C-alpha positions as CSV (number, residue, x, y, z in Angstrom):
1,M,43.7,-2.5,-1.7
2,T,41.4,0.4,-2.8
3,H,39.1,-2.8,-4.4
4,D,38.9,-4.3,-0.4
5,L,37.5,-0.1,0.6
6,L,35.1,0.0,-2.7
7,E,33.9,-2.9,-1.8
8,E,33.3,-2.6,1.6
9,Q,32.0,0.5,1.0
10,R,29.3,-1.8,-1.5
11,R,28.4,-4.3,1.5
12,H,27.6,-1.0,3.7
13,L,25.0,0.0,2.2
14,A,23.8,-2.6,1.5
15,R,23.4,-3.4,4.9
16,L,22.0,0.1,5.1
17,L,19.1,-0.8,2.0
18,E,18.4,-4.6,3.8
19,A,18.3,-1.5,7.4
20,I,15.8,0.3,5.4
21,Q,14.3,-2.7,4.5
22,R,13.7,-3.7,7.9
23,C,12.5,-0.2,10.1
24,A,9.8,0.5,7.7
25,W,7.9,-2.3,7.5
26,F,7.8,-3.0,11.5
27,L,6.7,1.1,11.5
28,H,4.0,-0.1,8.2
29,Q,2.9,-2.7,10.7
30,S,3.0,-1.1,14.2
31,D,1.0,1.8,12.6
32,G,-1.9,-1.2,11.4
33,K,-2.5,-2.0,14.8
34,L,-4.1,1.7,15.3
35,E,-7.3,4.0,13.8
36,W,-6.5,7.0,12.3
37,P,-6.9,10.1,12.9
38,I,-6.2,9.2,16.9
39,N,-8.7,12.0,19.1
40,A,-7.8,13.6,22.0
41,N,-10.7,11.9,24.0
42,E,-9.4,9.0,23.2
43,L,-6.2,9.0,24.4
44,E,-6.9,10.5,27.8
45,S,-10.0,7.4,28.7
46,R,-6.9,5.4,27.5
47,K,-4.3,7.4,29.8
48,K,-3.1,3.6,31.6
49,D,-3.2,1.3,28.5
50,V,0.0,-0.3,28.3
51,D,-0.6,-1.9,25.1
52,L,-1.7,1.2,23.4
53,Y,1.8,3.3,24.8
54,E,3.9,0.8,24.1
55,T,2.7,0.9,20.3
56,L,3.1,4.1,20.0
57,A,5.9,4.9,21.5
58,A,7.4,2.1,19.4
59,I,5.6,4.6,16.1
60,N,7.6,7.2,17.5
61,E,10.9,5.2,18.0
62,R,10.4,3.4,14.4
63,F,10.1,6.6,12.6
64,A,13.5,8.0,14.4
65,K,15.5,5.3,12.9
66,L,13.6,5.1,9.2
67,Q,14.5,8.4,8.7
68,D,17.9,8.2,10.0
69,S,18.8,4.8,8.4
70,L,17.7,6.3,5.0
71,A,19.7,9.9,6.0
72,S,22.9,7.5,6.5
73,A,22.0,5.2,3.0
74,M,21.8,8.4,0.9
75,R,24.8,10.0,2.2
76,H,26.6,6.2,1.8
77,S,24.4,5.8,-2.1
78,A,25.7,10.1,-2.5
79,L,29.7,8.9,-2.0
80,L,29.0,6.7,-4.0
81,M,27.2,7.8,-6.8
82,G,30.5,10.7,-6.7
83,E,28.1,13.5,-5.0
84,P,29.5,15.5,-2.9
85,T,28.8,14.8,0.6
86,D,30.2,17.2,2.8
87,S,27.1,18.5,3.6
88,F,23.5,16.9,4.5
89,L,21.7,20.1,2.6
90,K,23.7,18.3,-0.5
91,V,22.5,15.7,-0.1
92,L,19.4,16.1,-0.3
93,A,19.5,18.7,-3.0
94,F,21.0,16.2,-5.1
95,F,18.8,13.1,-4.2
96,E,15.8,15.7,-5.4
97,K,16.9,15.8,-8.1
98,Q,16.7,12.7,-8.9
99,G,13.3,12.2,-7.5
100,V,13.7,10.1,-4.3
101,I,12.5,13.0,-1.8
102,D,9.6,15.6,-3.5
103,S,10.7,18.6,-1.6
104,M,13.8,19.6,1.2
105,D,11.9,20.7,3.1
106,D,9.4,17.8,3.4
107,W,12.9,15.5,5.0
108,Q,13.0,18.7,6.6
109,R,9.4,19.1,8.1
110,C,9.7,15.1,9.6
111,R,12.6,16.0,11.4
112,M,11.8,18.4,13.0
113,L,9.0,16.2,14.0
114,R,11.5,13.5,14.8
115,N,13.7,15.4,16.7
116,M,10.5,17.1,19.6
117,A,9.4,12.8,19.7
118,A,12.6,13.0,21.5
119,H,13.0,16.0,23.3
120,D,9.7,16.9,23.9
121,Y,7.3,15.2,26.8
122,A,4.1,16.3,26.1
123,T,1.3,16.0,28.6
124,N,-1.7,17.4,26.4
125,Y,-3.8,14.8,24.5
126,R,-4.7,16.6,21.7
127,D,-0.7,18.0,21.6
128,V,0.2,14.1,21.5
129,A,-2.5,13.0,18.6
130,E,-1.5,16.4,17.1
131,H,2.1,14.6,17.2
132,F,0.7,11.0,15.9
133,N,-1.7,12.2,13.2
134,L,1.7,13.5,12.0
135,L,3.7,10.9,12.4
136,H,1.2,9.1,10.6
137,D,1.2,11.1,7.6
138,L,4.3,11.6,6.9
139,S,5.5,8.0,7.2
140,D,3.7,7.8,4.1
141,M,6.9,9.9,2.8
142,L,9.3,8.3,4.6
143,F,7.6,4.7,2.8
144,Q,7.8,6.0,-0.6
145,T,11.4,7.6,-0.4
146,A,12.4,4.3,0.7
147,R,10.8,2.9,-2.4
148,K,13.3,5.1,-4.8
149,L,16.5,5.7,-3.1
150,L,16.7,1.1,-3.3
151,E,15.5,1.6,-6.7
152,L,17.9,4.6,-7.0
153,C,20.6,2.2,-5.8
154,R,19.4,-0.6,-7.8
155,T,19.8,0.8,-10.9
156,L,22.9,4.1,-11.3
157,I,24.7,2.0,-9.1
158,K,23.8,-1.8,-9.0
159,I,23.4,-1.7,-4.9
160,Q,20.4,-4.2,-3.6
161,P,19.6,-4.9,0.2
162,A,22.5,-7.5,1.2
163,S,19.8,-10.1,1.9
164,P,16.8,-11.1,0.7
165,D,15.2,-11.4,4.5
166,F,12.1,-8.7,4.0
167,T,12.6,-7.9,1.1
168,D,8.8,-9.6,0.4
169,E,7.6,-7.7,3.7
170,F,8.8,-4.2,2.1
171,E,6.7,-4.9,-1.3
172,R,3.1,-5.2,0.8
173,I,3.5,-2.3,2.0
174,F,2.6,-0.9,-0.5
175,A,0.7,-3.4,-2.3
């Protein structure tokens, strides 16, 4: 019975790792549709451009999903590695020591930006442009975190994404 529980937890982490690859690839694809940095005047002049604003909405959502998926996988992998998971700050501290994240502060900045996007409905185009430029800048940190987490899981606990469906696309992010 215990063995089955452990195997189920390992399979769950493998599915989370696959979700990370998928989320990262989709965020990277949406991000690639725009020229950066975004300019407030352009946003205002294109305020009825459905394609532009659908792309921006996708970036918002995919950034949040990637960070949420990373957080779930970090907590779950820490548990499988025998590390304390009773607080996410302990999980972050562990992954900072492992070099998966550069700093807990950077992770918290991403989290704050992600939360602001979920609850702020700014109509000031300068604020909107600043928000998306920050998402763009911080996306690379999430991509690097994803890459490092997958590598750590592969080497320390021998767990890889559940399927290779997004492995090639994920690797192309770093090419």
